[in-house]
N, C-alpha and C positions, 0 to 999 in steps of 0.2 A: 504494500500500500504506500502511496505517496504521503507526505506529511499532511496535505490537505484532506485526503481520504481518511487518514487515521483520526484527524481532528474532528471531522464530520461524524465518524462512527462513535467516537468517545463522547460526543455531545448528546447522543441519543440515550435517554434513560427511561423511555416509556415503552408502550406496546407499539410495534411497527406493523404496518400493512405492507405485505409483499405479494408478488405475482409470479406465476411460473407458466410458461407456454410449453405444452407437451401433447402427446397423443394419449387419449383416454386409455387407462389401464397399462400404460407403459412408462415406467420410471417417474411416476407422479411425485415420489418422495425424494428426489435428487437433491444435490447440494446447492445448485445454482438457482437463485431466485432474483428478482429485480424489484426496485421501487417504482419502475415505470410500466404501467399497463400496456402502452403501445409497444414496448420492447417485448413483453411476453407474447402478445398477439403476433407480432412480426416473427418471433422465433418459432412459434407453433406453425404459422402459415408457411414459412420458408423450409423448415426441416422435416415436416411430417406429411405423409400422403393421405392419411385417413383419420377420422375421429379426432380432429384438432380441437383442443380445448385450452382454456387458461384457468388456472386455479387462483383464487384470492385467499390469502391466509394472513394470520396474525402471529407474531412471535415476540418474545421478550428481547429487547435490545441487547441484553447481556448474553443471549445465546448466539449472537452473530459472531462468526469467526473472523470474517474480513469483509471489506467493502471496496469495490473497484469501480471507477467511473471512466475507464478508457472507452473510447468509441461511443460515449454517452449511453452505455448500457445500464448504468446504475446497479451493477451486479452485487448481490448480497450472498455471501457464502454462509450457509447455515444448514445443519443436518435437518433433513426433511421431517424427521420424527419430532423436531422441536417447533414445527409450524402447525398451528391449528387451522386446517383448511375450513373456511367458512362458506365458500361457494365454488362450484365447478360449472363453467360456462362454455358452451360451444363457441368456437371462433366464427364470427359472422363472415359471410361472403356475399357480395364484395365487402371489404372492410370499410366501414364508414370513415369519412374524411377526418373526423375528430379523433379517431383511434389510430391513425397512421403515424408512424414514427417520423419525426422531423429531422 
């Protein structure tokens, strides 16, 4: 992590909302999550052929292992078992403009 990324992560002491783009029933509890919903949707859309979904979850800031913001991915490294998934949503097609990654 860069000093800026480390500072950002250390400033979080609350419950965080995170997202994960994936294929339904395939690695839904992986390590890589994001703070950016458009990033999760883009990831699911680009890397999976069928049953594209995004997960919305909550986790304790203290459970986050690392945070990276290269390529504006807002990546959060956290064991999937530490994320409380609160919603599973199919990726819309076509993707609405407001959900496209900028």
